[in-house]
NUFIZA-471681 format. One record per atom (N, C-alpha, C, O): x, y, z; residue in one letter. Coordinates in steps of 0.2 Angstrom, whole numbers, padded with zeros to 4 digits, always signed. Each point is the difference from the previous one (the first is absolute). Example, Ala and Ser with C-alpha at 12.3 -4.5 7.8 and 13.67 -1.06 7.14 Angstrom:
2
+0066-0028+0039A/-0004+0006+0000A/+0004+0006+0000A/+0005-0001+0003A/-0007+0006-0007S/+0004+0006+0001S/-0004+0005+0003S/+0003+0006+0001S/
END
This chain:
195
+0004-0006+0000G/-0004+0006+0000G/+0004+0006+0000G/+0006+0000+0002G/-0009+0006-0004A/+0004+0006+0000A/+0001+0003+0007A/-0004-0001+0004A/+0009+0005-0004T/+0002+0003+0007T/-0004+0007+0000T/-0001+0003-0005T/-0002-0002+0011I/-0004+0006+0002I/+0004+0004+0004I/+0003-0002+0005I/-0002+0009-0007T/+0004+0004+0004T/-0005+0006+0003T/-0003+0003-0004T/+0003-0002+0011I/-0004+0004+0003I/+0003+0006+0004I/+0005-0002+0004I/-0006+0008-0006H/+0002+0006+0004H/-0005+0003+0004H/-0006+0000-0002H/+0007+0003+0008W/-0005+0003+0004W/+0004+0006+0004W/+0006+0000+0001W/-0011+0005+0001N/+0003+0005+0004N/-0001+0001+0007N/+0004+0003+0004N/-0009-0007-0001K/-0001+0001+0007K/+0002-0006+0004K/+0006+0000+0003K/-0010-0006-0003D/+0002-0006+0004D/-0002-0006-0003D/-0004+0000-0005D/+0006-0006+0007M/-0001-0006-0002M/-0001-0005+0005M/+0004+0000+0005M/-0009-0004-0005L/-0001-0006+0004L/+0000-0006-0003L/-0003-0001-0006L/+0007-0004+0008F/+0001-0007-0003F/+0000-0005+0005F/+0004+0000+0005F/-0008-0005-0006N/+0000-0006+0005N/+0002-0006-0003N/-0001-0006+0003N/+0003+0006-0009G/+0002-0007-0003G/-0004-0002-0006G/+0002-0003-0005G/-0009+0005+0006K/-0005-0002-0006K/-0004+0006-0002K/-0002+0000-0005K/+0002+0005+0010F/-0004+0006-0002F/+0005+0006+0001F/+0003+0001+0005F/-0004+0004-0010A/+0004+0006+0000A/-0004+0006-0001A/-0005+0000-0004A/+0006+0005+0008E/-0004+0006-0001E/+0005+0006-0001E/+0004+0001+0004E/-0005+0003-0009F/+0004+0006-0002F/-0004+0007+0001F/-0006+0000-0002F/+0009+0005+0004H/-0004+0006+0001H/+0004+0006-0003H/+0006+0000+0001H/-0009+0005-0004G/+0003+0006-0003G/+0004-0001-0006G/+0005-0003-0001G/-0008+0006-0004G/+0003+0001-0007G/+0003-0007-0002G/+0005-0001-0002G/-0010-0004+0001V/+0003-0007-0001V/+0000+0000-0008V/-0004+0002-0004V/+0010-0005+0002L/+0001-0001-0007L/+0003-0007-0001L/+0005-0002+0003L/-0008-0002-0007A/+0002-0007-0002A/+0001-0001-0007A/-0003+0003-0004A/+0009-0007+0002Y/+0002-0001-0006Y/+0000-0008-0002Y/+0002-0003+0005Y/-0004+0001-0011Q/+0001-0007-0002Q/+0000+0000-0007Q/-0005+0002-0004Q/+0011-0004+0001D/+0001+0000-0007D/-0001+0008-0003D/+0003+0004+0003D/-0008-0004-0008N/-0001+0007-0002N/-0006+0003+0003N/-0003+0005-0003N/+0000-0008+0008A/-0006+0003+0004A/+0002+0004+0006A/+0005-0002+0003A/-0009+0007-0001S/+0001+0003+0006S/-0006+0002+0003S/-0005+0000-0003S/+0005+0000+0010L/-0006+0002+0004L/+0001+0005+0005L/+0005-0001+0004L/-0009+0006-0004K/+0001+0005+0005K/-0007+0001+0005K/-0005-0001-0003K/+0006+0002+0009C/-0006+0001+0005C/+0003+0002+0006C/+0006+0001+0001C/-0010+0001+0004Q/+0002+0002+0006Q/+0001-0005+0006Q/+0003+0001+0004Q/-0007-0007-0005G/+0001-0005+0004G/-0001-0007-0003G/-0004+0000-0005G/+0008-0005+0007M/-0001-0006-0004M/+0001-0006+0005M/+0004+0000+0005M/-0008-0005-0006Q/+0000-0006+0004Q/+0001-0006-0004Q/-0003-0001-0005Q/+0008-0003+0006V/+0002-0006-0004V/+0000-0006+0004V/+0003+0000+0006V/-0007-0005-0008T/+0000-0007+0003T/+0004-0005-0005T/-0002+0000-0005T/+0006-0003+0008L/+0004-0005-0003L/-0003-0007+0000L/-0004-0001+0005L/+0006-0003-0009D/-0003-0007+0000D/+0004-0005+0004D/-0002-0005+0001D/+0007+0008+0003R/+0004-0005+0005R/+0004+0005+0004R/+0001+0006-0001R/+0001-0009+0007F/+0004+0004+0005F/+0007+0001-0003F/+0003-0005-0003F/+0000+0011+0004V/+0006+0002-0002V/+0005+0002+0006V/-0003+0004+0004V/+0009-0007-0004S/+0004+0002+0005S/+0007+0003-0003S/+0002-0003-0005S/+0000+0008+0008F/+0006+0003-0003F/+0006-0003+0003F/+0006+0002-0001F/-0007-0007+0005K/+0006-0004+0003K/+0004-0003-0006K/-0003-0002-0005K/+0009+0000+0007K/+0004-0003-0005K/-0002-0007-0001K/-0003-0003+0005K/+0003+0000-0011G/-0002-0007-0001G/-0006-0001-0004G/-0002-0005-0002G/-0002+0011+0001Q/-0006-0001-0004Q/+0002+0000-0007Q/+0003+0004-0003Q/-0005-0009-0001K/+0003-0001-0007K/-0005+0004-0004K/-0005+0002+0001K/+0008-0001-0007E/-0003+0004-0005E/-0006-0003-0003E/-0005+0003-0001E/+0005-0010+0001K/-0006-0003-0002K/-0006+0001+0005K/-0006-0001-0002K/+0007+0003+0008E/-0005+0001+0005E/-0003+0007-0001E/-0004+0002+0005E/+0006+0002-0010N/-0002+0007+0000N/-0008+0000+0000N/-0003-0004-0004N/+0000+0009+0007A/-0007+0001+0000A/-0003+0004-0006A/+0004+0004-0003A/-0010-0006+0002K/-0004+0004-0005K/-0005+0004+0003K/-0003-0001+0006K/+0001+0007-0009V/-0005+0004+0003V/-0007-0003-0002V/-0002-0002-0005V/-0002+0001+0011E/-0006-0003-0001E/-0006+0005+0000E/-0004-0001-0004E/+0005+0006+0008K/-0005+0005+0000K/+0003+0007+0001K/+0005+0000+0003K/-0008+0005-0006L/+0003+0007+0000L/-0005+0005+0001L/-0005+0000-0004L/+0005+0004+0009V/-0005+0005+0001V/+0003+0007+0000V/+0005+0001+0004V/-0007+0004-0008C/+0003+0006+0000C/-0005+0006+0002C/-0006-0002-0002C/+0008+0007+0005D/-0005+0005+0002D/+0002+0007-0002D/+0006+0002+0001D/-0010+0002-0003K/+0001+0007-0001K/+0004+0002-0006K/+0006-0002+0000K/-0008+0005-0005K/+0003+0003-0006K/+0004-0006-0004K/+0006+0000+0000K/-0010-0005-0001V/+0003-0006-0004V/+0002+0002-0007V/-0004+0002-0004V/+0010-0004+0002W/+0002+0001-0007W/+0004-0006-0002W/+0005-0002+0003W/-0008-0002-0008V/+0004-0006-0003V/+0001+0001-0007V/-0004+0003-0004V/+0011-0004+0002E/+0002+0001-0007E/+0004-0006-0002E/+0004-0002+0003E/-0005+0000-0010D/+0004-0005-0003D/+0001+0002-0007D/-0005+0001-0004D/+0011-0001+0002E/+0002+0002-0007E/+0004-0006-0003E/+0005-0002+0003E/-0006+0001-0009T/+0004-0005-0004T/+0003+0004-0006T/-0003+0003-0004T/+0010-0004+0004L/+0004+0004-0005L/+0003-0005-0005L/+0002-0006+0002L/-0001+0008-0008S/+0004-0004-0005S/+0007+0001+0001S/+0002+0004+0004S/+0002-0009-0007P/+0008+0001+0001P/+0002+0007-0001P/+0005+0002+0003P/-0008+0001-0008D/+0003+0007-0002D/-0004+0006+0004D/+0001+0006-0001D/-0004-0008+0007G/-0003+0005+0004G/-0007+0002-0001G/-0002+0005+0003G/-0001-0007-0009K/-0007+0002-0001K/-0005-0003+0004K/+0001-0006+0001K/-0006+0009+0000R/-0006-0003+0004R/-0004-0005-0004R/-0002+0002-0005R/+0002-0008+0008I/-0005-0005-0003I/-0006+0000+0003I/-0005-0001-0003I/+0005+0001+0010A/-0007+0000+0004A/+0001+0004+0006A/+0006+0001+0003A/-0011+0002+0000Y/+0000+0004+0006Y/-0007-0001+0003Y/-0005+0000-0003Y/+0006-0001+0010K/-0006-0001+0004K/+0000+0005+0006K/+0006+0000+0003K/-0011+0003-0001R/+0000+0004+0006R/-0007-0001+0004R/-0005+0000-0003R/+0005-0001+0010L/-0006+0000+0004L/+0001+0005+0005L/+0005+0000+0004L/-0010+0004-0003T/+0000+0005+0006T/-0006-0001+0004T/-0005-0002-0003T/+0005+0003+0010G/-0006-0001+0004G/+0001+0002+0007G/+0006+0002+0001G/-0011-0003+0003S/+0001+0002+0007S/+0003-0006+0004S/+0003+0001+0005S/-0003-0007-0008A/+0003-0006+0004A/+0001-0005-0005A/-0003+0000-0006A/+0006-0006+0008L/+0001-0006-0004L/+0000-0006+0004L/+0004+0000+0005L/-0008-0005-0007D/+0000-0006+0004D/+0001-0006-0005D/-0004-0001-0004D/+0010-0002+0005M/+0002-0005-0005M/+0001-0007+0003M/+0002-0001+0006M/-0005-0004-0009D/+0000-0007+0003D/+0003-0004-0006D/-0003-0002-0005D/+0010+0000+0006N/+0003-0003-0006N/-0002-0008-0001N/-0001-0002-0006N/+0000-0002+0012P/-0003-0006-0002P/-0006-0001-0003P/-0002-0004-0004P/-0003+0009+0006E/-0006+0001-0003E/+0000+0003-0007E/-0005-0001-0004E/+0010+0004+0002G/+0001+0004-0006G/-0005+0006-0001G/-0003+0001-0005G/+0002+0002+0010R/-0005+0006+0000R/+0003+0006+0004R/+0004-0001+0004R/-0007+0007-0006F/+0001+0006+0004F/-0006+0005-0001F/-0004-0001-0004F/+0004+0005+0009I/-0005+0005+0001I/+0003+0007+0001I/+0004+0000+0004I/-0006+0005-0008A/+0003+0006+0001A/-0006+0005+0001A/-0004+0002-0005A/+0003+0000+0011P/-0006+0005+0002P/+0002+0007-0004P/+0006+0002+0000P/-0011+0001-0002G/+0001+0007-0003G/-0001+0006+0005G/+0000-0001+0006G/+0000+0007-0009P/+0000+0001-0007P/+0007-0002-0003P/+0005+0001+0003P/-0005-0004-0009G/+0006-0002-0003G/+0000+0000-0008G/-0005+0002-0003G/+0010-0005+0001Q/+0001+0001-0008Q/+0005-0006-0002Q/+0005-0001+0003Q/-0006-0002-0009T/+0004-0004-0003T/+0002+0003-0007T/-0004+0003-0003T/+0010-0004+0001I/+0003+0002-0006I/+0003-0007-0003I/+0005-0003+0003I/-0006+0002-0009H/+0003-0006-0004H/+0002+0002-0007H/-0004+0003-0004H/+0011-0003+0003I/+0002+0001-0007I/+0003-0006-0003I/+0005-0003+0003I/-0006+0001-0009A/+0003-0006-0003A/-0002+0001-0007A/-0004+0003-0003A/+0007-0008-0001V/-0001+0000-0007V/-0007-0004-0001V/-0001-0005+0004V/-0004+0008-0007G/-0006-0004-0001G/-0004+0004-0005G/+0002+0004-0003G/-0008-0007+0002S/-0005+0003-0005S/-0003+0006+0003S/+0001+0002+0006S/-0004+0002-0011G/-0003+0007+0002G/-0007-0001+0003G/-0002+0005+0002G/+0000-0011-0002D/-0007-0001+0003D/+0000-0003+0007D/+0006-0002+0002D/-0011+0001+0001L/-0001-0004+0006L/-0002-0007-0001L/-0004-0003+0005L/+0005+0000-0010N/-0002-0007-0002N/+0003-0005+0005N/+0006-0001+0000N/-0010-0002+0004P/+0002-0005+0005P/+0004-0006-0003P/+0003-0004+0003P/-0005+0003-0009A/+0003-0006-0004A/+0008+0001-0001A/+0003-0005-0001A/-0001+0011+0002G/+0007+0001-0001G/+0003+0004+0006G/+0002+0005-0001G/-0001-0009+0007P/+0003+0004+0005P/+0007+0002-0001P/+0004-0003-0003P/-0002+0009+0007Q/+0006+0002-0001Q/+0005-0004+0004Q/-0002-0002+0006Q/+0008+0002-0008P/+0005-0004+0004P/+0002+0004+0007P/+0001+0005+0000P/-0002-0009+0006M/+0002+0003+0006M/+0007-0001+0002M/+0003+0003+0004M/+0000-0009-0007A/+0007-0001+0002A/+0004-0002-0007A/+0001-0006-0001A/+0001+0011-0003P/+0003-0002-0006P/+0006-0004+0001P/+0004+0000+0005P/-0003-0005-0010K/+0006-0004+0000K/+0006+0004-0002K/-0001+0006-0003K/+0007-0009+0004K/+0006+0004-0002K/+0001+0002-0007K/+0003+0005-0002K/-0006-0009-0003D/+0000+0001-0007D/-0006+0004-0002D/-0001+0001-0006D/-0003+0002+0011A/-0006+0004-0002A/+0002+0006-0004A/-0004+0002-0005A/+0010+0001+0006A/+0002+0006-0004A/+0000-0001-0007A/-0002+0004-0004A/+0005-0010+0002N/+0000-0002-0007N/-0006-0001-0003N/-0002+0003-0006N/-0003-0007+0009S/-0006-0002-0003S/-0005+0006+0000S/-0005+0000-0004S/+0006+0005+0008N/-0004+0006+0001N/+0002+0006-0004N/-0003+0005+0000N/+0008-0005-0004Q/+0003+0005-0004Q/-0005+0003-0005Q/-0003-0004-0003Q/+0002+0010+0003G/-0005+0003-0004G/-0007+0000+0002G/-0004+0004-0003G/+0002-0007+0009K/-0006+0000+0002K/-0001+0006+0005K/+0005+0002+0003K/-0012+0000-0002K/-0001+0006+0004K/-0001-0002+0007K/-0002-0005+0002K/+0004+0010+0002M/-0001-0001+0007M/-0006+0003+0002M/-0002+0005-0003M/-0002-0008+0008T/-0006+0002+0002T/+0000+0002+0007T/+0003-0003+0004T/-0007+0008-0002F/+0000+0003+0007F/-0007-0002+0002F/-0005+0002-0003F/+0004-0005+0009T/-0006-0001+0003T/+0000+0003+0007T/+0004-0003+0004T/-0009+0007-0002R/+0000+0002+0007R/-0007-0001+0003R/-0005+0002-0004R/+0005-0004+0010V/-0007-0001+0003V/+0000+0003+0007V/+0005-0001+0004V/-0009+0006-0003D/-0001+0004+0006D/-0006-0004+0004D/-0005-0001-0003D/+0006+0001+0009F/-0006-0003+0004F/+0000+0003+0007F/+0005+0002+0003F/-0011-0002+0000E/-0001+0003+0007E/-0001-0005+0005E/+0002+0001+0006E/-0004-0007-0008G/-0002-0005+0005G/+0006-0004+0002G/+0004+0001+0005G/-0003-0006-0009R/+0006-0005+0001R/+0001-0004-0007R/-0004+0000-0004R/+0010-0003+0004M/+0002-0004-0006M/+0001-0007+0003M/+0004-0001+0005M/-0006-0004-0008F/+0001-0007+0002F/+0003-0003-0006F/-0002+0000-0006F/+0008-0003+0007G/+0004-0004-0005G/+0001-0007+0002G/+0001-0002+0006G/-0001-0002-0011S/+0001-0008+0002S/+0004-0003-0006S/-0002+0001-0006S/+0007-0005+0008Q/+0003-0004-0005Q/+0003-0006+0003Q/+0005+0000+0003Q/-0009-0006-0003K/+0002-0006+0003K/+0005-0003-0005K/-0002+0001-0006K/+0006-0005+0008P/+0005-0003-0005P/-0004-0004-0005P/-0004-0005+0001P/+0006+0006-0008G/-0003-0003-0005G/-0007+0003-0002G/-0003-0002-0005G/+0000+0006+0009G/-0006+0003-0001G/+0000+0007-0003G/+0005+0003-0002G/-0011+0000+0000P/+0000+0006-0003P/+0001+0006+0004P/-0001-0001+0007P/+0004+0007-0009K/+0000+0006+0004K/-0006+0003+0000K/-0003+0001-0005K/+0001+0001+0011I/-0007+0003+0001I/+0001+0007+0004I/+0004+0000+0005I/-0007+0005-0008A/+0000+0007+0004A/-0007+0002+0000A/-0003+0001-0005A/+0001+0001+0011I/-0007+0003+0001I/+0001+0006+0003I/+0003+0001+0006I/-0007+0005-0008F/+0001+0006+0003F/-0007+0002+0002F/-0005-0002-0003F/+0004+0006+0009Y/-0006+0002+0003Y/-0001+0007+0001Y/+0005+0004+0002Y/-0010-0001-0003D/-0003+0007+0001D/+0004+0005-0004D/+0006+0001+0000D/-0011+0002-0004N/+0003+0006-0004N/+0006-0001-0004N/+0005+0003+0001N/-0006-0009-0005V/+0006-0002-0004V/+0000+0004-0007V/-0005+0001-0003V/+0011+0001+0002E/+0001+0004-0007E/+0006-0004-0003E/+0005-0001+0003E/-0005+0000-0010V/+0005-0004-0003V/+0002+0005-0006V/-0004+0002-0004V/+0010-0002+0003Y/+0003+0004-0006Y/+0005-0005-0004Y/+0004-0003+0003Y/-0005+0002-0009H/+0004-0004-0004H/+0001+0003-0007H/-0004+0002-0004H/+0011-0001+0003Q/+0002+0004-0006Q/+0007-0002-0002Q/+0004-0003+0005Q/-0001+0005-0011P/+0007-0002-0001P/+0004+0005+0004P/-0002+0005+0002P/+0008-0008+0000G/+0005+0004+0004G/+0004-0004+0004G/-0001-0006+0002G/+0007+0009+0000D/+0004-0004+0005D/+0002+0005+0006D/+0005-0002+0003D/-0008+0007-0002D/+0001+0004+0006D/-0005-0001+0005D/-0006+0001-0001D/+0009-0004+0007P/-0005-0001+0005P/-0003+0006+0004P/-0005+0000+0003P/+0008+0006-0004D/-0003+0006+0003D/-0003+0005-0005D/-0001+0006+0001D/-0001-0009-0007V/-0004+0004-0005V/-0006+0003+0003V/-0004-0004+0003V/+0002+0010-0005K/-0006+0003+0002K/-0006-0003-0005K/+0001+0000-0006K/-0006-0003+0009V/-0006-0003-0004V/-0006+0005+0001V/-0001+0003+0005V/-0003-0003-0011D/-0006+0004+0000D/-0005-0004-0004D/+0000-0002-0006D/-0005+0000+0010A/-0005-0005-0003A/-0004+0004-0005A/-0003-0003-0005A/+0003+0010+0005N/-0004+0004-0005N/+0004+0001-0007N/-0002+0002-0005N/+0009-0003+0006K/+0004+0001-0006K/+0005-0006+0000K/+0006+0001+0001K/-0008-0007-0003P/+0005-0005-0001P/+0004+0001-0006P/-0001+0003-0005P/+0008-0006+0006P/+0004+0001-0006P/-0002-0005-0006P/-0005-0004+0001P/+0009+0004-0006K/-0002-0004-0006K/+0001-0007+0002K/+0004-0002+0004K/-0008-0002-0007D/+0000-0008+0001D/-0002-0001+0008D/+0000-0006+0002D/
END
């Protein structure tokens, strides 16, 4: 599994299986980062910092709960540094359960997804969420599409191993879908861009 690096500004509590971080929490894993004010992590096994614990016994994150000003970002770049895919989720909190393959993000919140894909919202052609290493070659010349979803209630996401990816949004949901590769582009429902 990938290594997770966590920074925090105030204090930390750790009892071997449960860790709690406070103040400007910032976590990194591969190309993804997560920011929040408080984070609780539950591991799948007890961890000891004493000598003798073998690398094979490394624990995995079982559950993760974040509180206040949650910002999750994941970007995939090609070997030459060009963006292949980008995902962002913001909300007031985040509750993830890895064994169950699900997460809940209370709002108000927003998701942004940028990837190579069709210009419509046809569910028969889902956009790639985790492009392969050779995706840069196969996607040359294809347009990048920008999708933003604003919601006030909450977002529910689920992806069990081998199963479909599901995202459900609640309360005053607004969706913007257009060509583009800028996650911070200004959107206007009354003046959509070409295509």
